[in-house]
N, C-alpha and C positions, 0 to 999 in steps of 0.2 A: 373445516373442511373436509370431509371424511375420508381422504385418498391420503391422507399425511401421516405417518408414522415416527416413533418417536424411538432414537438412539441412542437408550441412555448410558452406555459404557464412552458413546465417542462424543455426548452430550449436543446430539444433533437432530432436529426434525430431518426429515426425508419426506419429500414427493416426489411426483411425479412429473417430468419437464422433456417434453417433444419425444424421441423415441426413446429418454432413458431417465435417468432420473437427476434431480438436485439437490440441495441440503442446504440449511441454515442453524448456524451456530445459537444454541440455548444464551447465550449470554450478549450474541450479536441483536438476537430478536429482543430479549429487552431494554439492550442498550438504544435498542430504531425507537422501538413503543416509546419509550421516555423521551426521547429527542422529538416526537410526531407531536406527541401530548403537549410538550412544552411551547411548541413552531404555531400549534395549532390553537394555546391559550386555555386548553383545557384541562386543567391541573386533577379533576375528576376523572380523567380517564386515563391516566397514568398508571401502569401496571405496578404492579406489587410484588416484589425481591419471591414472596412464598408461592407464587407461581409459576416464575425460573421450569422451564421444562416441561412444560403441560399443554397438551394440546387445547384448551382454553386461552389460555398465554397466545400460542401462533394465532390461532383464529381472533383474538385482539389485534395483532399487531397487523394483521391485514385488513382489519377493519378503520386502523388509524391510515393505515397505507391509504386507503381508499377516501377518506377524508383529506389526507394532503393532496391527492390528484385531483380530487376534486376543486380544492381551495387556489389551484394554480398558482403555484409560489412560484418565484423567479430567483432567488437565492441558491446559490450551490450549497450542496450538502455533502457536508462533509461525517466522516465517521466520526461517533459523538465521541471519543476514547480520541480524537485527534488533537495533540497539544495546541495550546490556541495563538502560539506564537507562528506554528506552523501554517494552521488558519489561515494569519492575516497575509504570511509571504505568498500561498501561493494565491488569494484572490490580486495580492498586487502584481502580480507573474500572470495572472490572468487578464485583467486590464493591459498591462503594458507590453504580451507577446516576448520577450524575453527570456532567451535560452536558460534552464534551469540545468544540474546535476544534482539529481537524488541518490541517498546513499540511503538504504532500505536495511532493516535490523529487526532486533527486540526491541518491543517496547516498554518494558520491565529493566531490562539489564541494558540496553544503550549497545549493546553488541553489535557491531557491521555483519551482517549477513555475507556479505564479498559479492554482491549482485555486478553481474558486469554488463545485461540485458536492459535493455527499455528501461534506462536509468538518466540519460537525456534528453530533452524538447522542450517543445514551448507546454505553457499547461491549457488544456480549453475544458470542455463539458460537455456533458451527453445533451441530448434532444429530450424534449418530452416534458411531463408535466415534477418528474423529481431528477431533480439535474445533479448528476456528481460529476468529480473531477476528472479528466483524462490526462494523460502524457502524451503527446502528439511528437512523433519524432520528426517529423522536418517539416517545410513547408510544401512540398508535394503530396502529405499525407494529407488528407480531411476528416479524419479519425484517429482517436487511437484504443488502447487499454486504460481499464481503470487502476486508477493511482491508489495505492495503498498506503490513503496519508497518513493512519494513524504508527503506521510503523516506519515512518522516516523519523531518521535520527540524527542527519547531518542535511544540509542546502550551501550549495556554491552558484555564484552567477557563475554562468559559461564565460563570458564575455572578460568578466577582469577577472576572473577565477576569487573572489572575493567571497568567504565565510558567509552568510548570512546567519544560520543559527546549529548548533549541537545537541544534541539530545546531553541531558546533564552528566550523566555517566559514561557518554559514547566512549567506543574503542573498537579497534580490530584486533581479529588473531595476529599473533607475532609472525610476520611474512618472512623465509629465507630463499634467497634463490642459491640452485645449486643445480648439478649435471643432470642432465635427463637421465632419468631411472629408468627408460625402457630403449628399447630399440628405435631409433628413426627419432629420439626425440635431443634436441640439443640442452635445455635446457629444463628446470621446472622448479617450481615453488613452493612450497613447504606453508601451511596454515597450522600454526601451533605444530608442530611437528611433523602434519600430516600431509601429502600429498593432495595439493589442491588442484594446480593446472600443470600442463607438462606443452612446450612449445617446441617442437621442428626450427627454427631458426634460431641462432645467437643474439642476444640484445631484445630479443620480444618480451622474455621474463620480465627483467627492468622496464620495459616499456609497460606491462601490463601492473604491476607492483605500482609506478607511479600512476596509474590512472586510478588506481584501487582506491590511492591514498589522496586524488584529488589536486595532485603536483600537475598533472598534464590530462584536457580532456578529449582524447583518442588515446586506444590501445596500442 
């Protein structure tokens, strides 16, 4: 693909997409290509580490993607770096349509990012020949955003509040409730000593902390 450019500093392939540009990380390209070759049963097409960051490997990835499309496989394709227990749980909830609470964070350290939006819903998957997992907010929605499965660090069943899985090194920043730091705010929450969120109504900060800890399913 002649229009792709390589950003070595940020380890990205950059290419035109609609009116703008999109990008694909070197490592994501390599891992996906390995996944495709494995699923296709073609070890002879597996990419080599020495090719990471080259246009040739990007073109090889596109060729493997085309073969995947032609194979018309039906399984849900998770990010190849997703922990196996997470894949099993998400597959189970895809079938049951029960609601999940997701905690996202650093896949290496297990540190929770304190994401509060788009973290509760049912598991769905995209249409088309390569099907990826989606998080669908509620029954009124027919679709949702792509689920960043490799960055899942904790999972809780919404109905029972039972923890299903957590990263072996899972941890959160230290959360502390204090008085509002700016005019008009009743409360603030510090995360490791830094202001992370502020609230205009008393009691909202404590509810937010409970939500972030998985003690309540609503903020």
